[in-house]
Backbone bond lengths (Angstrom), bond angles and torsions (degrees), N, CA, C in turn:
res aa  C-N    CA-C-N  psi(-1)  N-CA   C-N-CA  omega(-1)  CA-C   N-CA-C  phi
1 M - - - 1.465 - - 1.546 107.63 -
2 L 1.287 114.57 129.65 1.435 119.70 -179.06 1.525 110.84 -83.72
3 Q 1.320 117.68 135.66 1.408 122.37 -178.21 1.531 114.41 -124.87
4 D 1.300 116.21 -23.91 1.465 121.65 179.34 1.511 110.49 -74.66
5 T 1.329 118.63 128.97 1.447 120.61 -172.17 1.553 112.42 -63.62
6 Q 1.326 118.40 -37.44 1.461 121.81 -179.69 1.524 108.84 -66.13
7 T 1.346 116.93 -42.02 1.457 120.90 -179.36 1.502 110.07 -65.78
8 I 1.301 118.65 -37.80 1.493 123.74 178.68 1.555 107.14 -63.86
9 R 1.288 118.30 -42.34 1.496 120.36 177.63 1.535 111.47 -61.21
10 Y 1.321 114.84 -44.03 1.492 118.24 176.76 1.502 110.54 -61.65
11 Y 1.330 117.71 -40.78 1.472 122.27 -179.72 1.539 109.53 -63.17
12 Q 1.321 117.32 -44.47 1.476 121.29 -179.18 1.524 110.12 -63.03
13 K 1.318 117.36 -45.92 1.471 120.60 178.32 1.472 111.67 -62.92
14 L 1.341 117.07 -41.76 1.449 121.06 -178.99 1.539 112.33 -64.87
15 T 1.329 114.89 -47.63 1.477 116.65 -178.84 1.502 113.04 -68.68
16 D 1.303 117.98 -33.28 1.471 121.16 173.61 1.493 111.25 -62.15
17 A 1.329 116.22 -42.42 1.483 121.16 179.50 1.535 109.73 -67.49
18 L 1.326 118.92 -38.59 1.446 120.54 179.36 1.523 111.73 -62.23
19 V 1.327 115.17 -44.47 1.475 118.63 176.98 1.518 112.75 -64.61
20 E 1.340 116.50 -38.86 1.444 118.06 178.14 1.530 111.55 -65.68
21 I 1.315 116.28 -40.39 1.477 119.78 -179.84 1.550 108.76 -67.07
22 W 1.324 117.83 -38.12 1.483 121.30 175.38 1.509 111.00 -58.94
23 N 1.350 115.81 -44.56 1.449 120.00 -177.63 1.498 112.27 -68.28
24 R 1.334 118.18 -19.87 1.464 120.76 175.32 1.529 112.91 -81.88
25 G 1.307 117.38 -4.51 1.448 122.29 174.60 1.503 116.11 108.46
26 Y 1.331 118.01 1.32 1.470 121.02 174.15 1.494 111.05 -75.61
27 R 1.291 117.84 159.01 1.459 119.83 -178.03 1.538 112.81 -123.64
28 T 1.305 117.62 -171.95 1.463 123.84 -165.86 1.526 112.94 -54.62
29 D 1.345 116.71 -43.77 1.500 117.84 179.25 1.533 112.04 -61.51
30 D 1.289 116.72 -38.87 1.466 120.35 -179.60 1.543 109.38 -70.79
31 L 1.327 117.40 -37.51 1.451 121.04 178.52 1.529 110.73 -66.34
32 R 1.332 116.35 -37.66 1.442 120.57 177.38 1.538 111.74 -64.19
33 L 1.304 115.18 -39.70 1.499 119.34 176.72 1.525 110.17 -64.17
34 Y 1.358 117.05 -42.30 1.479 119.15 177.36 1.508 110.59 -62.30
35 L 1.317 117.69 -42.54 1.470 121.94 178.84 1.506 110.23 -60.19
36 D 1.318 116.30 -46.67 1.487 120.69 -178.84 1.521 110.31 -61.78
37 G 1.332 116.81 -42.35 1.467 119.63 177.97 1.507 113.38 -65.26
38 Y 1.318 117.31 -40.52 1.447 123.42 179.53 1.502 109.34 -61.23
39 L 1.347 117.45 -48.28 1.450 121.62 178.46 1.510 114.05 -64.76
40 A 1.330 116.66 -37.39 1.430 120.03 175.50 1.503 112.75 -64.39
41 A 1.316 115.71 -36.45 1.500 117.93 176.68 1.503 110.57 -67.90
42 L 1.328 118.73 -39.65 1.463 120.94 176.16 1.521 112.01 -62.14
43 R 1.334 116.51 -40.75 1.458 119.25 177.84 1.502 111.56 -65.21
44 H 1.289 115.51 -42.34 1.477 119.65 -178.53 1.522 114.07 -67.12
45 S 1.348 115.46 -35.89 1.439 120.04 -177.51 1.536 113.93 -83.03
46 N 1.339 116.70 -11.37 1.456 121.24 -175.56 1.528 112.12 55.95
47 A 1.333 116.79 35.28 1.434 121.26 -177.99 1.490 112.82 -66.27
48 I 1.351 116.71 -38.08 1.475 121.85 175.88 1.491 107.93 -137.61
49 E 1.335 116.05 168.10 1.439 121.75 -175.27 1.559 110.51 -64.65
50 P 1.351 117.79 148.78 1.458 120.14 -178.43 1.543 114.00 -58.76
51 Y 1.328 118.65 -33.66 1.475 118.76 179.49 1.520 110.94 -70.65
52 L 1.322 118.42 -28.71 1.439 122.23 175.56 1.528 110.25 -72.42
53 I 1.310 117.20 -36.46 1.452 121.61 177.68 1.574 108.99 -64.51
54 H 1.323 115.57 -39.65 1.456 119.96 177.04 1.505 111.43 -62.93
55 R 1.335 118.19 -44.02 1.449 121.25 176.22 1.528 112.13 -63.20
56 L 1.321 115.21 -40.78 1.477 119.91 176.48 1.518 111.06 -61.16
57 E 1.315 117.02 -39.25 1.463 121.73 178.29 1.524 110.54 -63.75
58 E 1.308 115.68 -43.10 1.478 119.86 -179.29 1.529 110.95 -62.77
59 E 1.318 116.54 -47.52 1.442 122.64 179.10 1.532 112.81 -64.15
60 A 1.319 116.12 -44.12 1.449 120.63 -179.48 1.537 111.16 -67.10
61 S 1.293 117.15 -37.72 1.479 121.63 176.65 1.521 108.79 -64.81
62 R 1.283 118.78 -41.96 1.430 122.97 177.35 1.534 109.78 -60.04
63 F 1.325 115.48 -43.93 1.498 120.21 177.93 1.508 110.36 -63.65
64 L 1.339 116.35 -43.05 1.476 120.93 -177.31 1.502 113.42 -62.83
65 Y 1.281 117.51 -38.21 1.459 121.54 -174.63 1.563 112.78 -95.40
66 D 1.318 117.00 6.33 1.470 120.50 174.85 1.524 107.51 -88.74
67 P 1.322 117.26 112.86 1.515 118.87 -173.00 1.511 111.57 -65.00
68 F 1.290 121.30 -22.52 1.457 121.26 -178.59 1.521 114.12 -71.96
69 N 1.316 117.91 -15.49 1.445 120.77 178.75 1.515 113.31 -77.98
70 F 1.326 116.28 -16.63 1.454 118.99 -174.29 1.541 112.66 -128.14
71 E 1.289 115.89 26.86 1.468 121.40 177.56 1.490 109.26 -74.39
72 V 1.330 112.94 143.12 1.470 118.67 174.08 1.545 105.53 -92.44
73 P 1.347 116.34 121.36 1.454 117.16 -178.92 1.534 111.31 -67.78
74 Q 1.313 113.58 132.19 1.464 120.94 177.39 1.497 110.29 -84.10
75 P 1.358 116.26 129.97 1.455 118.23 178.28 1.539 110.20 -66.32
76 E 1.283 114.34 143.64 1.453 118.99 179.61 1.540 108.33 -80.45
77 P 1.326 115.75 138.52 1.477 116.60 -179.09 1.520 109.94 -69.67
78 E 1.330 114.84 141.29 1.452 119.80 178.50 1.517 108.74 -81.21
79 S 1.270 115.28 132.55 1.463 118.73 -179.50 1.520 109.90 -112.93
80 G 1.354 115.54 141.84 1.435 118.71 177.04 1.556 115.63 87.47
81 Y 1.337 116.26 4.70 1.478 118.14 -178.86 1.506 110.58 -114.05
82 Y 1.326 118.57 32.09 1.457 118.58 -178.55 1.480 109.11 -93.41
């Protein structure tokens, strides 16, 4: 569980970007590459402590592999308009 405010902000930005990329038609392999690049950039920039980056990676991976985060909502059938 993330508790550092800066790490939470990075997590929110990252997960929002993952959902947006998914909606553009990219799939899990592409999202994983994006996540790896994002984390590499954080490590390179020393923006947050390495242990926080590790926690962020764990949480983001959990988000990435949860199928409910990327479901396409099915439209409800209209009844009574035939």
